[in-house]
N, C-alpha and C positions, 0 to 999 in steps of 0.2 A: 174185668177190664184192666185193673191194676196188675193182676197176675200175668196177663198177656204182655203188658208193657215190661214187666220185670223179666219175663222169660226172653223177650226180644233183646233187652239190654244185656242180659246174661250171655245170650248167644253171640251178640256182637262183640262183647268183651272177650269171650273165649276165642273167637276168630282172630282178634287182634293179638292175643297172647300167643296163639299158635303161629301167627305170622312172625312175631318177634322171636319166638323160639327157633324158627327156621333160619334166622340170621345168626351169623357168628360175630360176636363183639369182642374186642380186646378187653383185658382186665381194667385198663384205665377208663374205657368208655362205660363199662358196666358200673363203675363206682361213681360216675357223674350223676348229678341231680338233673331233673328235666326242666328245661326252660321252654315256655310256650313260644310257638312260631308267630311272628307278626303278620303284617299284610302279605297277601299272595296275589299279585295282579296278573300272573300268567305271562306268557311270552309276549314280546312286543309285536304288534300287528305288522304284517308285511303286505306290500301291494301285489295282488294277484288278479289279473284279468278284470281290472276296474273295480276291485273290492279290496278292503283292508281285512286281512285274515289273521287270526291268532292260530298259527299252525302248531298243533300238538301231536298230530299223527301224520303218517305218510299220505293218507287219503285226503289230507287238507291241502296238499300241494297241487297247483295247476299252473301251466304256463308254457310258452313256446320260447326257446332260447338256444344259444349256440355255445360250444366249448371247443377250444383248440388244445391239442396235445402233441407230444413229441416222444420219440422212442429213446432208449438209453444211449445209444451211440449218436443220437440226434441226426440221423441220416434221412429221416422222413418225418412228416407231420400229418395230422388229421384234423379236419374240421367236422365236428359232430353237431347235428341239429336235431333236437327232440321236441315233440309236441306232447305235453303231458296233461291229462285230464284226471282229476281226483286221484292223483298219485300213480296212475297207470300210463305207461308210454304207449301212445296211440299211433305215433308217426316218427320215423327215424330217417335221417339223411346222413350218409357217411361219405365224406369226400377226403381223398388222400393224395399226397404228392411226395415224390422223392424216393420211393422204395417200391420195387416191383412186388415183393412179398406182401407188403401192406395192402395192396389193392385186393389181393385174394383174402386176406384177413378181414377186410371190410365187407366182403361178400357174406362171410359167415356172421359177422357182427350185426349186419342189417337184418339177418334172419333171426338172430338171438334176441335182439332188443325189444321189439314190439310185444306188448302184452305183459311185460314185467313191470313191477313197481320200480321207482327210481332207486330204492334201497337195494332191491335185488340186483338191479343193473350195476350199481356201484360195486357190489361184491361178486359180480360174475366175471369170469375170465373172457374178455372180449377179443381174445386171440393175439392182439398186437399191443405192445407197450403204449404206442401213440394213441390208440383208440381208448385204452383204459385210462390214460392220463386225461384225454379229452372228456371222458365221462366224469372223472373226478372234478375237473374244473367247472363243468356244466352243473354238476350237483351242487357245488358251492354257490354258484350264481342263483340257482332257482330256489334253494331253501333260504336264501337271504333276501328274496324278493327283488332280484336284479334281472328278471327275465325281459325279453323283448316285448312281451305282451302284458307287462305289469300294469299298465294303465289303459289297456284296450278292453272296453266293456264286453264281457262274454268271451274274451280271448280270441284266438285265431282258429279258423276251421281246420279240420284234418285235410291235409293237402297243401297247406300254406307253405310247407317246406320246399315244394317244387317251384314256388315263385322265385326263390333264390337262384334257380337255374335259368329261368327265362325260356324263351322259345327254343325248341330243339332239345331242351333238357340236357344241357352241357354245363359242367362246372366252369365258373369264371376263374381262369387260371392265367397267371403271368409267368412267362419264361424269358429271361433276358440274360445275355452273356456278353462279357467284355474282356479285352486284354489291353495292357498298357501299350503294346506294340501296334495293335490293329484297331483299337477302339471298340465301340459297342455294337451288338447285334440284337435286334428285336426278333424274337422267335414266336411268341404267343402273348397276346394281350386280351383284355376283356372282350373286344369285338370278335376275336378269333385267331386263326392261324395266319401268321404274317408271311406273305409271299414276296413282297418288295419293300425295300427301304429307300426313301428319296433323300438325296443329298443336295445341299445348296452350293454356291460357288466357293464357300469356305470348307467344303467337305463335311459339314455338320448335318445331322439328321433334321429334316424339315417336314417329313410326313411318311406315311406308310400305306401299303395296300394289304387288305386282309380278306380271308374267307371264313364265313361263319359255318363251321363244320356241322353243327346240329341242323341248321336250316338246309344245308347241302344234302345231308343224308335223308332228310325228310322228303326233299324234292325227288331224289333218286328212287326212293321207295315207292313214290307215287307214279313212277314210270317216266319221269322227265329225263331226256337225254342228259348224260353226265356233263357234257360241254355246255349245254344250255343252262343246266342247273348251276354250274360253276359261275357262269356269268351273272346269273340272277342274285347270287349271294355274295358277290365280290364287291367290296366297298373300299373307300379311301378315307384317310384322316390327315388333316394338316395341309401343307403346301405340296401338291403333287404335280402341278403343271408348270411348264416353262415360264408362262406369264406371271406365275406366283413365286418364282425364284428357284424352282427345282431344276437343277442342272442335269442330274443323272439318277438312275435307280440301280440298286444292286439286289441280288438274291442273298439274303442274310445267312443262308445255310451253305452257300457255295462260293461266295465272293468275299 
């Protein structure tokens, strides 16, 4: 028995020596004496899907969160949403704005991302600077326990990313334009594509009419007449009637 213990210790010591021999130390370090290491409490726990986790490996990371990135000339931006389970990207939503090339890059990135670990994704060329930057920002959030689902027990189901898009599965996008000479023009808001802007007696904006394009296309695909579909998904916000103070309406793209 003692011989077995002795051989085990000898083998363990030999492995340690071999490990140390594989390392290259400077002359100064080689001449230092050894000082025992004190307490080792490990990494600070981070909140993940309703639990406190000491994340030591990539597989210890889970959560649903978002990151925003921009390209080098800052002509476009990307919002990246990932749902990660046990370090693996199970769901990816890529939304881009401001650059035509970025939308095509997003098509490739959405195919590349799922199935990768977050470390692989961080070190993968996601085609576009903005998408790569969004991945970096998202990585930092999730490994520090700042995910959207940090305190949601069990996390969010795969498919939760689509909830950000709502009915019709269309990105919530705002497009507004203005000049000093002619004032503001509402072109796209959360509700949808702006068809009319309503002005009051002071020529100030008091409301608008919109078309929800996602719902419109869903209705058309179901065989609903385009004009009828358009009426069913057209809505208004604010003061849009004469009795409410609206004096006139303008087409923001033409007037």
